[in-house]
C-alpha angles and dihedrals in degrees: 000000000000118000112234113243120238126210125223118213132188112204128185112200113188123189140169119240132208114215124202131190119357097327114127128211093241092060090051091051090049092050092049092048091050092049093048090049089052090050090051088059093057103029112071093192092054101083106170142350142188132184126207136172145210102208094188092058095033089237128148122194121197115193114195133179114212139166134210145154089270137021089249093052092050092047090048090053089054093050093046093048094051092046092048090050091052090052094045090050090057099262130128128225108201108164091010092175090054094051095048100102098180136004110184100180113173135179110250103172138004099197 
């Protein structure tokens, strides 16, 4: 029996945030990083994640490494994980496709 190959994908999903009240961007980044780490613990296909920010531009970038049976499946896991982390951190994602500035998914491994 032949073992099915899996693909590994690294995706960077960058999005702009609107901050209300006295919440600062750094606390949002920390909350997203914590939520993604929690998702890594329960999602076998979510292998790694990092979160960074550009405070001047109010941008957050989440970089996640995922794997799946296809490139599309691995990229979808990345998108779903980041969106779920935004929700768990107290954010909202209306028009998610419209706020995704850049998704630079790339195939890393096909083994």
